[in-house]
Backbone as ProteinMPNN parsed JSONL, in Angstrom:
{"seq_chain_A": "XXXXXXXXXXXXXXXXXXXXXXXXXXXXXXXXXXXXXXXXXXXXXXXXXXXXXXXXXXXXXXXXXXXXXXXXXXXXXXXXXXXXXXXXXXXXXXXXXXXXXXXXXX", "coords_chain_A": {"N_chain_A": [[19.438, -14.304, 4.547], [19.123, -10.816, 4.203], [16.489, -8.662, 5.287], [14.372, -7.263, 2.818], [14.461, -3.864, 1.521], [13.09, -0.744, 0.297], [10.584, -1.669, 0.756], [10.072, -3.296, 2.936], [7.956, -3.703, 4.649], [5.991, -4.868, 3.059], [7.17, -7.319, 2.526], [7.379, -8.301, 5.194], [4.643, -8.407, 5.956], [3.664, -10.242, 4.11], [5.162, -12.529, 4.757], [4.324, -12.89, 7.432], [1.698, -13.563, 7.007], [2.009, -15.999, 5.975], [2.264, -16.384, 3.252], [3.289, -16.928, -0.12], [5.184, -15.323, -2.749], [4.001, -16.13, -5.086], [1.417, -16.688, -4.214], [0.484, -14.103, -3.604], [0.735, -12.975, -6.123], [-1.203, -14.414, -7.506], [-3.476, -13.458, -6.251], [-3.47, -10.766, -6.895], [-2.836, -10.377, -9.572], [-0.466, -9.368, -10.421], [2.899, -9.99, -11.411], [5.144, -12.537, -10.13], [7.848, -11.927, -10.339], [7.794, -9.112, -10.497], [6.75, -8.536, -7.941], [8.853, -9.468, -6.389], [10.817, -7.63, -7.157], [9.764, -5.312, -6.029], [9.843, -5.996, -3.289], [12.596, -6.228, -2.891], [13.404, -3.668, -3.281], [14.124, -2.741, -5.751], [12.209, -1.813, -7.513], [10.599, 1.022, -6.561], [8.49, 2.781, -6.55], [5.583, 1.998, -6.809], [2.432, 2.134, -8.536], [-0.647, 3.687, -7.417], [-2.895, 1.95, -7.8], [-1.536, -0.519, -7.695], [-0.508, -0.551, -5.081], [-2.926, -0.517, -3.698], [-4.033, -2.993, -4.517], [-2.144, -4.798, -3.475], [-2.35, -4.285, -0.708], [-5.009, -5.008, -0.311], [-4.876, -7.734, -0.947], [-3.346, -8.616, 1.154], [-4.863, -8.014, 3.316], [-4.687, -5.565, 4.674], [-4.188, -2.016, 5.264], [-3.352, 0.454, 2.74], [-1.498, 2.244, 3.857], [-0.279, 0.639, 5.725], [1.58, -0.654, 4.243], [3.091, 1.321, 3.054], [4.499, 3.136, 5.002], [4.269, 6.329, 6.069], [4.997, 7.766, 8.233], [3.561, 9.664, 10.292], [0.364, 9.174, 11.923], [-1.658, 10.709, 10.804], [-0.628, 11.316, 8.257], [-0.477, 8.72, 7.232], [-3.196, 8.008, 7.241], [-4.133, 9.88, 5.42], [-2.76, 9.084, 3.098], [-3.86, 6.505, 2.713], [-6.554, 7.182, 2.211], [-6.202, 8.697, -0.119], [-5.27, 6.762, -1.92], [-7.429, 4.979, -1.937], [-9.331, 6.712, -3.002], [-8.317, 7.085, -5.566], [-8.596, 4.536, -6.527], [-11.304, 3.921, -6.341], [-13.238, 5.51, -8.161], [-15.886, 6.507, -8.058], [-16.236, 7.105, -5.415], [-14.393, 8.975, -5.021], [-14.573, 11.882, -4.766], [-15.817, 12.277, -2.257], [-13.989, 10.948, -0.585], [-11.681, 12.426, -1.061], [-12.45, 14.865, 0.049], [-12.662, 14.116, 2.725], [-9.992, 13.405, 3.145], [-8.83, 15.932, 2.898], [-9.819, 17.109, 5.209], [-8.549, 15.545, 7.159], [-5.899, 16.205, 6.591], [-5.943, 18.95, 7.138], [-6.512, 18.878, 9.885], [-4.198, 17.666, 10.788], [-2.349, 19.622, 10.239], [-3.047, 21.564, 11.981]], "CA_chain_A": [[19.148, -13.18, 3.656], [18.634, -9.633, 4.887], [15.133, -8.267, 4.931], [14.409, -6.274, 1.746], [14.056, -2.502, 1.781], [12.315, -0.077, 1.314], [9.265, -2.286, 0.877], [10.184, -4.37, 3.916], [6.643, -3.977, 5.241], [5.33, -5.819, 2.17], [7.819, -8.598, 2.804], [6.969, -8.746, 6.541], [3.209, -8.756, 5.941], [3.516, -11.48, 3.338], [5.721, -13.61, 5.561], [3.456, -13.089, 8.594], [0.47, -14.212, 6.538], [2.348, -17.329, 5.48], [2.001, -16.396, 1.813], [4.416, -16.829, -1.038], [4.978, -14.323, -3.803], [3.047, -16.717, -6.033], [0.081, -16.49, -3.635], [0.125, -12.693, -3.791], [0.573, -12.786, -7.567], [-2.509, -14.97, -7.876], [-4.525, -12.595, -5.692], [-3.428, -9.408, -7.439], [-2.625, -10.337, -11.009], [0.876, -8.879, -10.703], [3.825, -11.102, -11.521], [6.043, -12.897, -9.039], [9.083, -11.172, -10.539], [7.518, -7.727, -10.11], [6.64, -8.5, -6.478], [10.212, -9.595, -5.882], [11.494, -6.349, -7.379], [9.26, -4.407, -4.996], [10.362, -6.399, -1.979], [14.039, -5.982, -2.833], [13.663, -2.246, -3.418], [14.519, -2.391, -7.12], [11.078, -0.95, -7.888], [10.265, 1.699, -5.306], [7.347, 3.685, -6.688], [4.443, 1.369, -7.475], [1.27, 3.001, -8.697], [-1.676, 3.565, -6.383], [-3.643, 0.693, -7.951], [-0.706, -1.642, -7.242], [-0.504, -0.505, -3.617], [-4.261, -0.927, -3.268], [-4.193, -4.431, -4.735], [-1.298, -5.511, -2.515], [-2.958, -4.147, 0.623], [-6.224, -5.813, -0.321], [-4.48, -9.141, -0.93], [-2.76, -8.928, 2.465], [-5.822, -7.682, 4.365], [-4.218, -4.423, 5.456], [-4.408, -0.741, 4.584], [-2.182, 0.887, 1.966], [-0.511, 2.868, 4.746], [0.487, -0.418, 6.385], [2.664, -1.031, 3.335], [3.886, 2.511, 2.76], [4.426, 3.926, 6.232], [4.76, 7.677, 5.821], [5.438, 8.383, 9.489], [2.526, 9.999, 11.263], [-0.949, 8.566, 11.711], [-2.415, 11.573, 9.897], [-0.097, 11.097, 6.912], [-0.881, 7.38, 6.815], [-4.632, 8.057, 6.936], [-4.277, 10.646, 4.186], [-2.306, 8.226, 2.001], [-4.863, 5.459, 2.501], [-7.718, 7.796, 1.566], [-5.811, 9.079, -1.469], [-5.208, 5.549, -2.734], [-8.806, 4.517, -2.108], [-9.994, 7.638, -3.919], [-7.839, 6.798, -6.918], [-9.092, 3.221, -6.943], [-12.765, 3.932, -6.43], [-13.558, 6.827, -8.713], [-17.211, 6.98, -7.633], [-16.124, 7.617, -4.049], [-13.246, 9.871, -5.0], [-14.827, 13.233, -4.259], [-16.055, 12.198, -0.818], [-12.743, 10.574, 0.085], [-10.766, 13.565, -1.141], [-12.908, 15.837, 1.037], [-12.253, 13.597, 4.025], [-8.529, 13.527, 3.198], [-8.533, 17.345, 3.15], [-10.095, 17.347, 6.628], [-7.464, 14.904, 7.911], [-4.703, 17.004, 6.371], [-6.119, 20.207, 7.878], [-6.395, 18.547, 11.302], [-2.786, 17.378, 11.054], [-1.599, 20.874, 10.159], [-3.469, 22.45, 13.093]], "C_chain_A": [[18.625, -12.009, 4.469], [17.242, -9.281, 4.393], [15.184, -7.162, 3.881], [13.977, -4.884, 2.209], [13.837, -1.822, 0.442], [10.92, -0.675, 1.523], [9.292, -3.44, 1.873], [8.847, -4.688, 4.567], [5.848, -4.948, 4.375], [5.877, -7.217, 2.434], [7.357, -9.15, 4.158], [5.515, -9.19, 6.569], [2.992, -10.08, 5.21], [4.02, -12.674, 4.139], [4.824, -13.931, 6.757], [2.164, -13.813, 8.219], [0.735, -15.628, 6.031], [2.11, -17.491, 3.989], [3.301, -16.312, 1.026], [4.158, -15.682, -2.012], [3.975, -14.839, -4.824], [1.618, -16.56, -5.52], [-0.398, -15.055, -3.867], [-0.085, -12.399, -5.277], [-0.793, -13.288, -8.021], [-3.648, -14.078, -7.396], [-4.594, -11.228, -6.354], [-3.344, -9.34, -8.956], [-1.277, -9.76, -11.404], [1.847, -10.046, -10.637], [4.713, -11.295, -10.3], [7.338, -12.086, -9.136], [8.904, -9.726, -10.108], [7.428, -7.601, -8.587], [8.017, -8.616, -5.833], [11.006, -8.307, -6.035], [11.038, -5.317, -6.356], [9.881, -4.737, -3.644], [11.85, -6.107, -1.828], [14.396, -4.505, -2.997], [14.167, -1.83, -4.783], [13.467, -1.472, -7.723], [10.593, -0.304, -6.598], [9.044, 2.604, -5.378], [6.192, 3.017, -7.413], [3.269, 2.339, -7.55], [0.272, 2.767, -7.563], [-2.522, 2.31, -6.563], [-2.854, -0.532, -7.488], [-0.709, -1.692, -5.717], [-1.847, -0.974, -3.081], [-4.426, -2.442, -3.387], [-3.363, -5.238, -3.745], [-1.887, -5.455, -1.11], [-4.201, -5.014, 0.727], [-5.887, -7.301, -0.215], [-3.945, -9.569, 0.438], [-3.69, -8.595, 3.627], [-5.356, -6.556, 5.266], [-4.558, -3.138, 4.706], [-3.192, -0.403, 3.734], [-1.096, 1.499, 2.843], [0.29, 1.836, 5.527], [1.677, -0.848, 5.537], [3.617, 0.124, 3.066], [3.771, 3.441, 3.958], [5.08, 5.276, 6.001], [5.167, 8.387, 7.099], [4.314, 8.595, 10.467], [1.205, 9.325, 10.918], [-1.777, 9.384, 10.725], [-1.947, 11.388, 8.454], [-0.516, 9.735, 6.37], [-2.354, 7.342, 6.437], [-4.867, 8.793, 5.623], [-3.865, 9.814, 2.976], [-3.335, 7.149, 1.683], [-6.078, 6.025, 1.78], [-7.408, 8.203, 0.129], [-5.792, 7.864, -2.403], [-6.604, 4.985, -2.968], [-9.566, 5.407, -3.079], [-9.588, 7.36, -5.359], [-8.415, 5.487, -7.43], [-10.605, 3.209, -7.162], [-13.227, 5.313, -6.88], [-14.893, 7.366, -8.226], [-17.212, 7.521, -6.218], [-15.047, 8.684, -3.925], [-13.503, 11.227, -4.388], [-15.032, 13.22, -2.746], [-14.779, 11.857, -0.05], [-11.725, 11.712, 0.043], [-11.157, 14.65, -0.151], [-12.502, 15.395, 2.441], [-10.741, 13.693, 4.199], [-8.13, 14.97, 3.493], [-8.778, 17.684, 4.616], [-8.989, 16.752, 7.498], [-6.19, 15.731, 7.792], [-4.772, 18.315, 7.147], [-5.964, 19.975, 9.38], [-4.94, 18.3, 11.682], [-1.955, 18.653, 11.073], [-1.911, 21.797, 11.345], [-2.681, 22.203, 14.351]], "O_chain_A": [[17.771, -12.191, 5.337], [16.87, -9.56, 3.254], [15.957, -6.215, 4.028], [13.22, -4.748, 3.171], [14.392, -2.319, -0.539], [10.169, -0.216, 2.384], [8.612, -4.448, 1.677], [8.622, -5.821, 4.995], [5.103, -5.773, 4.905], [5.118, -8.179, 2.551], [6.989, -10.32, 4.262], [5.191, -10.23, 7.141], [2.219, -10.927, 5.657], [3.364, -13.715, 4.186], [4.589, -15.1, 7.064], [1.612, -14.576, 9.012], [-0.195, -16.363, 5.701], [1.797, -18.582, 3.512], [4.276, -15.702, 1.462], [3.052, -15.145, -2.083], [3.186, -14.066, -5.367], [0.702, -16.325, -6.308], [-1.537, -14.826, -4.274], [-0.993, -11.65, -5.639], [-1.457, -12.645, -8.835], [-4.673, -13.962, -8.068], [-5.651, -10.599, -6.375], [-3.744, -8.342, -9.555], [-0.967, -9.669, -12.592], [1.629, -10.992, -9.879], [4.993, -10.36, -9.55], [7.857, -11.616, -8.124], [9.766, -9.171, -9.427], [7.973, -6.66, -8.01], [8.308, -7.939, -4.846], [11.776, -7.936, -5.149], [11.849, -4.529, -5.869], [10.381, -3.855, -2.946], [12.306, -5.773, -0.735], [15.562, -4.131, -2.867], [14.596, -0.69, -4.963], [13.795, -0.474, -8.365], [10.219, -0.997, -5.652], [8.611, 3.138, -4.357], [5.849, 3.423, -8.524], [3.139, 3.246, -6.727], [0.349, 1.769, -6.846], [-2.845, 1.654, -5.573], [-3.432, -1.476, -6.95], [-0.892, -2.758, -5.13], [-1.903, -1.741, -2.119], [-4.906, -3.093, -2.459], [-3.83, -6.254, -3.23], [-1.917, -6.463, -0.405], [-4.419, -5.677, 1.741], [-6.54, -8.038, 0.522], [-4.073, -10.728, 0.831], [-3.36, -8.855, 4.785], [-5.594, -6.578, 6.474], [-5.153, -3.182, 3.629], [-2.106, -0.925, 3.984], [0.093, 1.293, 2.597], [1.413, 2.114, 5.949], [2.669, -1.351, 6.063], [4.814, -0.084, 2.872], [3.028, 4.422, 3.923], [6.286, 5.365, 5.768], [5.642, 9.52, 7.04], [4.126, 7.792, 11.381], [0.961, 8.954, 9.769], [-2.51, 8.826, 9.908], [-2.764, 11.311, 7.537], [-0.867, 9.606, 5.197], [-2.728, 6.726, 5.439], [-5.696, 8.381, 4.812], [-4.54, 9.834, 1.947], [-3.647, 6.908, 0.517], [-6.58, 5.413, 0.837], [-8.26, 8.066, -0.749], [-6.249, 7.944, -3.544], [-6.925, 4.561, -4.079], [-10.356, 4.917, -3.887], [-10.422, 7.395, -6.263], [-8.689, 5.342, -8.621], [-11.104, 2.552, -8.074], [-13.562, 6.168, -6.06], [-15.022, 8.57, -8.002], [-18.087, 8.306, -5.852], [-14.823, 9.23, -2.845], [-12.714, 11.683, -3.56], [-14.479, 14.06, -2.036], [-14.524, 12.417, 1.016], [-10.994, 11.931, 1.009], [-10.285, 15.293, 0.433], [-12.053, 16.209, 3.248], [-10.262, 14.025, 5.283], [-7.193, 15.208, 4.255], [-8.028, 18.462, 5.205], [-8.544, 17.379, 8.459], [-5.483, 15.933, 8.779], [-3.783, 18.743, 7.742], [-5.351, 20.788, 10.072], [-4.502, 18.679, 12.769], [-0.982, 18.761, 11.82], [-1.133, 22.696, 11.666], [-2.914, 22.86, 15.365]]}, "name": "protein", "num_of_chains": 1, "seq": "XXXXXXXXXXXXXXXXXXXXXXXXXXXXXXXXXXXXXXXXXXXXXXXXXXXXXXXXXXXXXXXXXXXXXXXXXXXXXXXXXXXXXXXXXXXXXXXXXXXXXXXXXX"}
């Protein structure tokens, strides 16, 4: 079987961790079928809470699952997802994300 796309990083991380879709489903509360749809690229735009939960279950950052290219973009994405997930830290994380974005643009 060919490696799924575009969420191949989710598939690779899960395989490297020796976890099944059922293991990830148990850790996140999302269904095995939904995880399979993500891995096969049928579902390509999961919400930020889904990305956060998957990264948390796999012990990685959100950017490890959704590689946007540059380190600055990946850091910005991770901070954006964390801000969305942790509302009480949102303002501070958004300020830090703005600094990362400004540094990347410079």
